[in-house]
C-alpha positions as CSV (number, residue, x, y, z in Angstrom):
1,M,-158.4,89.9,-73.1
2,G,-156.9,91.7,-69.6
3,I,-156.7,89.3,-66.4
4,N,-157.1,85.8,-65.9
5,V,-157.8,84.0,-62.5
6,I,-156.6,80.7,-61.9
7,L,-159.3,79.9,-58.5
8,D,-157.2,76.7,-57.1
9,R,-154.1,79.2,-56.4
10,C,-156.8,82.0,-54.7
11,Q,-156.2,81.3,-50.9
12,R,-160.1,82.9,-50.4
13,W,-161.2,80.0,-52.7
14,R,-159.3,77.1,-51.5
15,Y,-160.1,77.7,-48.0
16,N,-163.2,78.9,-45.9
17,R,-161.3,80.2,-43.4
18,A,-159.0,82.8,-45.4
19,E,-160.1,86.3,-45.6
20,C,-156.9,87.2,-48.0
21,S,-158.1,90.1,-49.7
22,L,-154.7,91.8,-51.2
23,C,-156.0,92.1,-54.6
24,L,-158.8,93.6,-53.6
25,K,-157.1,96.1,-51.6
26,A,-154.2,97.1,-54.3
27,C,-157.0,97.5,-57.7
28,P,-157.4,101.1,-58.5
29,I,-160.8,100.8,-59.4
30,E,-163.8,101.2,-57.2
31,D,-165.9,97.6,-56.8
32,C,-163.3,96.4,-60.2
33,I,-162.8,93.1,-57.7
34,Q,-165.6,91.6,-55.8
35,F,-165.9,88.2,-54.1
36,N,-168.8,86.3,-54.8
37,D,-171.1,84.5,-52.1
38,D,-169.4,81.2,-53.3
39,R,-166.0,82.8,-52.7
40,T,-164.8,83.1,-56.4
41,I,-163.6,86.1,-57.8
42,N,-165.4,88.7,-59.9
43,I,-163.9,91.4,-62.0
44,N,-165.6,94.0,-63.7
45,N,-165.3,93.7,-67.5
46,E,-166.4,97.5,-68.1
47,T,-163.8,99.5,-65.8
48,C,-161.0,97.4,-65.1
49,L,-157.6,98.6,-66.5
50,T,-156.3,96.0,-67.3
51,C,-153.1,98.1,-64.9
52,G,-151.6,94.6,-63.6
53,I,-151.6,95.9,-59.5
54,C,-153.6,92.9,-59.0
55,T,-150.9,90.4,-60.2
56,A,-148.3,91.6,-58.8
57,E,-150.0,91.6,-54.8
58,C,-151.0,88.5,-55.4
59,P,-148.2,86.1,-53.5
60,A,-150.1,82.8,-54.8
61,N,-150.1,84.0,-58.6
62,A,-153.4,83.7,-58.4
63,L,-154.0,86.7,-60.7
64,T,-152.4,87.0,-63.8
65,I,-152.1,89.2,-66.9
66,D,-153.3,87.9,-70.3
67,G,-149.6,87.2,-72.3
68,L,-148.3,88.5,-69.2
69,T,-147.8,85.0,-67.0
70,G,-145.3,85.0,-65.4
71,S,-142.7,83.1,-67.3
72,D,-143.9,84.8,-70.5
73,L,-143.0,88.5,-68.6
74,W,-139.5,87.5,-67.9
75,E,-139.0,86.2,-71.6
76,K,-139.8,89.9,-73.0
77,L,-138.3,91.7,-70.2
78,R,-134.8,90.2,-69.7
79,S,-132.2,91.5,-72.3
80,D,-128.6,91.7,-72.8
81,E,-128.3,95.7,-72.2
82,K,-126.6,97.3,-69.0
83,I,-129.0,99.9,-68.7
84,L,-132.8,99.4,-68.4
85,V,-135.2,102.0,-68.4
86,F,-139.0,101.2,-68.1
87,A,-141.5,103.8,-68.0
88,C,-145.7,103.1,-68.2
89,T,-148.4,103.5,-70.7
90,L,-151.7,103.7,-68.4
91,S,-150.6,107.1,-66.7
92,K,-153.1,110.3,-66.9
93,N,-150.6,111.5,-69.5
94,D,-150.5,107.6,-71.8
95,N,-150.2,109.8,-74.5
96,D,-146.2,111.2,-73.6
97,I,-145.1,107.4,-75.0
98,Q,-146.6,104.6,-77.0
99,A,-145.0,101.8,-78.7
100,G,-141.9,103.0,-80.3
101,R,-142.3,107.1,-79.9
102,Q,-141.7,109.0,-76.8
103,A,-142.5,113.0,-76.5
104,Y,-139.3,113.2,-74.4
105,R,-135.5,112.6,-74.2
106,Y,-133.8,111.4,-71.2
107,D,-131.0,113.1,-70.2
108,L,-128.6,110.4,-69.2
109,P,-124.7,109.6,-69.8
110,E,-126.0,106.5,-71.3
111,S,-128.8,107.8,-73.6
112,A,-126.7,106.3,-77.0
113,S,-127.1,102.5,-75.5
114,L,-130.4,103.0,-73.4
115,K,-133.1,100.6,-73.9
116,M,-136.4,101.6,-73.2
117,T,-139.5,99.3,-72.0
118,T,-143.3,100.3,-71.5
119,L,-145.4,98.3,-69.1
120,P,-149.4,98.8,-68.7
121,C,-148.1,99.7,-65.4
122,L,-144.9,99.5,-63.4
123,S,-146.1,97.9,-60.4
124,V,-146.0,94.3,-62.4
125,L,-142.1,94.7,-62.3
126,D,-142.0,92.7,-58.8
127,E,-139.1,92.9,-56.6
128,S,-138.3,89.3,-58.2
129,Y,-138.1,90.7,-61.7
130,L,-136.1,93.9,-60.6
131,A,-133.7,91.5,-58.3
132,S,-133.5,88.9,-61.4
133,L,-132.9,91.5,-64.1
134,I,-129.5,92.7,-62.1
135,L,-128.0,89.6,-61.0
136,S,-128.9,88.7,-65.1
137,G,-126.2,91.3,-66.1
138,A,-128.0,94.7,-65.9
139,E,-125.7,97.8,-64.1
140,K,-128.9,100.1,-63.7
141,I,-131.9,99.7,-63.7
142,Y,-134.3,103.1,-64.3
143,L,-137.7,103.2,-63.3
144,D,-139.3,106.4,-64.5
145,L,-141.6,107.1,-61.6
146,S,-142.8,110.7,-62.9
147,P,-146.2,110.0,-64.3
148,C,-147.0,108.7,-61.3
149,E,-147.5,112.0,-59.2
150,D,-150.8,112.5,-61.8
151,C,-151.8,108.9,-62.4
152,R,-155.5,107.9,-61.9
153,I,-153.9,104.6,-60.2
154,E,-152.7,106.7,-57.0
155,Q,-151.6,103.6,-54.9
156,G,-149.3,102.0,-58.0
157,R,-146.4,104.7,-56.8
158,W,-146.4,103.0,-53.3
159,I,-146.7,99.8,-54.4
160,I,-143.9,100.2,-57.1
161,Q,-142.0,102.0,-54.3
162,K,-142.4,99.3,-52.2
163,K,-141.1,96.3,-54.8
164,I,-137.9,98.5,-55.7
165,S,-137.1,98.8,-51.7
166,S,-137.5,95.0,-51.4
167,A,-135.6,94.4,-54.6
168,R,-132.2,96.5,-53.1
169,S,-132.7,95.2,-50.2
170,L,-132.4,91.5,-51.7
171,L,-128.8,92.9,-53.8
172,S,-127.7,94.6,-50.5
173,A,-127.8,91.1,-48.7
174,L,-126.7,89.7,-51.8
175,G,-123.5,91.6,-52.0
176,H,-124.6,93.2,-55.4
177,S,-123.3,96.6,-56.8
178,G,-125.8,96.7,-59.1
179,V,-128.6,99.7,-58.8
180,I,-132.2,100.4,-58.9
181,L,-132.7,104.6,-59.8
182,T,-135.9,106.2,-60.2
183,D,-134.8,109.7,-61.0
184,I,-134.5,110.4,-64.3
185,P,-133.6,113.7,-66.0
186,K,-135.6,114.0,-69.5
187,T,-135.8,116.7,-71.5
188,R,-139.5,117.6,-73.6
189,T,-139.3,116.7,-77.4
190,S,-141.5,117.0,-80.5
191,G,-142.6,113.7,-80.1
192,D,-140.8,111.7,-82.4
193,K,-139.3,108.6,-82.0
194,A,-136.0,109.8,-79.5
195,K,-132.7,108.6,-81.6
196,G,-130.7,105.7,-79.7
197,I,-133.2,104.8,-78.0
198,N,-134.7,101.2,-78.4
199,V,-138.0,101.3,-77.3
200,K,-140.1,98.2,-76.7
201,N,-143.9,97.7,-75.9
202,I,-144.7,94.8,-73.2
203,S,-148.8,95.0,-73.0
204,P,-151.0,92.5,-72.6
205,G,-152.0,89.3,-75.2
206,K,-150.7,90.5,-78.9
207,G,-152.4,92.9,-81.7
208,Y,-155.0,94.7,-79.2
209,S,-156.5,98.1,-79.8
210,R,-156.7,100.8,-76.9
211,R,-160.1,99.5,-76.1
212,E,-159.1,95.9,-76.2
213,L,-156.8,96.4,-73.7
214,F,-159.9,97.2,-71.0
215,K,-161.3,93.9,-71.5
216,N,-160.5,90.5,-69.5
217,L,-160.9,87.5,-69.1
218,I,-162.2,85.6,-65.9
219,G,-162.3,82.2,-64.9
220,S,-165.5,80.9,-62.7
221,R,-165.9,76.5,-61.1
222,G,-167.8,76.7,-64.0
223,D,-164.3,76.8,-66.0
224,N,-162.8,74.2,-65.0
225,P,-159.5,76.6,-63.8
226,P,-156.6,74.2,-63.9
227,I,-155.6,72.3,-60.8
228,I,-152.3,73.3,-59.4
229,N,-151.9,72.8,-55.6
230,N,-148.7,74.0,-53.6
231,E,-147.3,75.8,-56.5
232,L,-144.1,78.0,-57.0
233,P,-144.8,81.3,-58.5
234,D,-143.1,82.0,-61.9
235,N,-141.3,84.9,-60.8
236,R,-139.9,82.9,-57.4
237,K,-138.5,80.6,-60.0
238,I,-136.6,82.8,-62.4
239,L,-135.3,84.7,-59.0
240,L,-133.9,81.7,-57.6
241,D,-132.6,80.3,-60.9
242,A,-130.6,84.1,-61.0
243,I,-128.9,84.2,-57.6
244,T,-128.1,80.3,-58.5
245,G,-126.4,81.7,-61.3
246,H,-124.5,84.9,-59.9
247,E,-121.2,84.8,-58.1
248,R,-121.8,86.1,-54.7
249,A,-119.2,88.2,-52.9
250,S,-121.0,87.4,-49.5
251,L,-124.3,86.6,-47.8
252,S,-125.9,88.2,-45.5
253,T,-129.4,88.5,-44.1
254,L,-132.8,90.2,-44.0
255,N,-134.9,91.6,-41.6
256,E,-138.5,90.5,-41.4
257,G,-139.9,92.9,-43.7
258,E,-137.7,93.6,-46.4
259,F,-138.5,91.1,-48.7
260,P,-141.6,88.5,-49.2
261,V,-140.2,86.4,-47.2
262,H,-140.7,84.7,-43.8
263,Q,-138.6,82.7,-41.4
264,L,-140.5,80.8,-39.2
265,S,-140.7,79.4,-35.9
266,I,-143.6,77.1,-34.3
267,N,-143.6,77.2,-30.0
268,E,-145.2,74.0,-28.1
269,N,-148.8,75.4,-28.9
270,C,-148.4,73.1,-31.9
271,N,-150.7,70.2,-32.0
272,Q,-149.4,68.8,-35.4
273,C,-153.2,69.6,-37.0
274,Y,-151.4,70.2,-40.4
275,S,-153.8,73.9,-41.3
276,C,-150.3,75.1,-41.9
277,E,-149.5,72.6,-44.3
278,L,-153.0,73.2,-46.3
279,F,-152.9,76.7,-46.2
280,C,-149.5,77.3,-48.0
281,P,-150.3,78.0,-51.3
282,T,-146.5,76.9,-52.2
283,G,-145.7,73.9,-50.3
284,A,-143.3,75.8,-47.8
285,L,-144.8,73.7,-44.5
286,K,-144.5,70.4,-44.4
287,R,-146.2,68.3,-42.2
288,V,-143.9,64.2,-41.8
289,E,-144.3,61.4,-40.1
290,D,-141.6,59.2,-39.5
291,D,-140.9,56.4,-36.8
292,E,-143.3,57.2,-34.2
293,E,-142.5,60.8,-34.4
294,V,-144.1,63.4,-36.5
295,R,-142.9,67.2,-37.6
296,I,-143.5,70.1,-39.7
297,D,-140.2,71.3,-42.1
298,F,-140.3,74.5,-43.7
299,R,-138.6,75.4,-46.7
300,A,-137.7,79.5,-46.7
301,S,-137.0,79.2,-50.7
302,L,-140.9,77.8,-51.0
303,C,-142.0,81.1,-49.2
304,M,-143.6,83.9,-50.6
305,G,-144.3,86.3,-47.2
306,C,-148.4,85.8,-47.9
307,Y,-149.1,85.7,-43.8
308,Q,-151.5,83.0,-44.5
309,C,-149.9,80.2,-41.9
310,R,-149.6,82.6,-39.1
311,E,-153.1,83.9,-39.5
312,L,-155.0,80.8,-39.7
313,C,-153.0,78.8,-36.9
314,H,-156.3,77.9,-34.7
315,R,-152.9,77.7,-31.6
316,D,-151.0,81.0,-32.4
317,A,-147.8,78.6,-32.3
318,I,-146.7,80.3,-35.8
319,Q,-144.3,83.1,-35.1
320,Y,-141.7,84.7,-37.1
321,R,-137.7,85.5,-36.9
322,E,-136.3,88.8,-36.6
323,L,-134.0,88.0,-38.9
324,I,-134.1,85.9,-42.4
325,S,-131.2,83.8,-43.6
326,L,-130.0,84.4,-47.3
327,E,-128.3,80.8,-47.2
328,D,-131.2,78.8,-46.5
329,L,-133.6,81.0,-49.0
330,I,-130.6,79.9,-51.2
331,T,-129.3,76.6,-50.3
332,D,-133.1,75.0,-50.4
333,K,-132.5,74.2,-46.9
334,T,-135.1,71.8,-45.3
335,E,-135.5,73.1,-41.5
336,T,-137.2,71.3,-38.9
337,L,-139.3,73.7,-36.7
338,I,-141.1,71.2,-34.1
339,R,-141.3,68.1,-33.6
340,K,-142.9,65.3,-31.3
341,T,-143.2,61.8,-30.7
342,M,-146.6,59.6,-31.1
343,Q,-147.4,56.4,-29.2
344,N,-150.1,53.8,-29.8
345,C,-153.6,54.3,-28.1
346,S,-153.5,51.8,-25.5
347,I,-157.6,51.8,-26.4
348,C,-157.4,51.6,-30.5
349,G,-153.6,51.1,-30.8
350,K,-153.3,53.8,-33.3
351,L,-150.3,56.4,-33.3
352,Y,-151.2,59.7,-31.7
353,I,-149.7,62.9,-30.1
354,S,-149.6,62.9,-26.5
355,E,-151.1,66.2,-24.9
356,N,-151.8,65.7,-21.5
357,S,-154.3,62.7,-23.0
358,G,-152.5,60.0,-21.3
359,D,-151.9,57.0,-22.6
360,V,-155.0,56.9,-24.5
361,C,-155.6,59.2,-28.4
362,L,-157.9,62.5,-28.2
363,K,-160.2,60.6,-30.3
364,C,-160.8,57.9,-28.0
365,M,-160.7,59.8,-24.8
366,K,-163.2,61.8,-26.4
367,K,-165.6,58.5,-26.7
368,E,-164.8,57.9,-23.0
369,R,-166.2,61.0,-21.8
370,V,-169.5,60.4,-24.3
371,E,-170.1,56.7,-22.5
372,R,-169.6,58.7,-19.4
373,D,-171.9,61.2,-19.6
374,I,-174.4,58.9,-21.4
375,M,-173.8,56.1,-18.7
376,S,-174.4,58.8,-16.1
377,I,-177.8,60.0,-17.4
378,L,-178.7,56.7,-17.7
379,T,-178.2,55.8,-14.0
380,M,-180.0,59.3,-12.7
381,R,-183.2,58.1,-14.9
382,G,-182.7,54.9,-13.4
383,G,-182.4,56.2,-10.1
384,E,-185.7,58.0,-10.5
385,E,-187.8,55.5,-11.3
């Protein structure tokens, strides 16, 4: 068992113009992830480490670790303990940490009450899970990054640190005092199970051998994957629930790029083609027609920061604002980004958005132009005869 692919969530597969390759860039194994000519994803069963980095980088949750999908992983991560320690099992020195056994002792003031959890790679702990653990009651989270220095997954440390930074930015903007630390003093031991530490191993599936961890399962068009359109990933749902249930001392703003969410604006280049609505994997953007008016609505709470809307807008109408309102994110505010008045076409009678086409819709205007060109050609031929 290993990585599962839900194709109907994959932007590259859903839309021919989408060129998203975050999973490919994140994968530490060359040619492990490849895109086929039909835009489906192929994962090399023999080389995949099941580290989960690709699942953490995909904003649409198109990739999941078998047995560790969003809600399943959260149920295994959550704890009533105030101090949490996380370590990996896929580092170069992965014999240092095994289920219920560790080869060193953490020299921390809280060692007597620590709960330690091991994961294939700490990158699966994305910013939503980290922030949610703090908001749900944890006072400190320690992430042991020391094995990253010699890990075969070279980009793992950078991805982990990026997600830690995002979680810290969000917690700071929420006025929360919980901390996420990466410097953990520890002492080498004989390898016996450390006293006073509760060790829990989270791995793909249930009861798999070490060899089986390197296997994976991939969906394809022929596998009939479930139809999932514009669905908010579990990690964002969990985060929003955690924020809603937490008493907030204050609310601030986030800078663009500090957390995977955008605050959008749309300029007058927009022609209401609704491509952004089609490309958005979570339904954060929606085109609405109402009372001879058409508008684009945006919900920041649903935005996963994937950049697809701006990259795929063929008129460069979408921009990202410098500041992101936490109030909009938390209250699920719907903001109208642009609205335009519709009128009836004088030829076909259908409603349309006037863009320097007078009282005729674009379709009828093109039809008239073609008819004039045809008549001009026929007139010229008639004159020649």
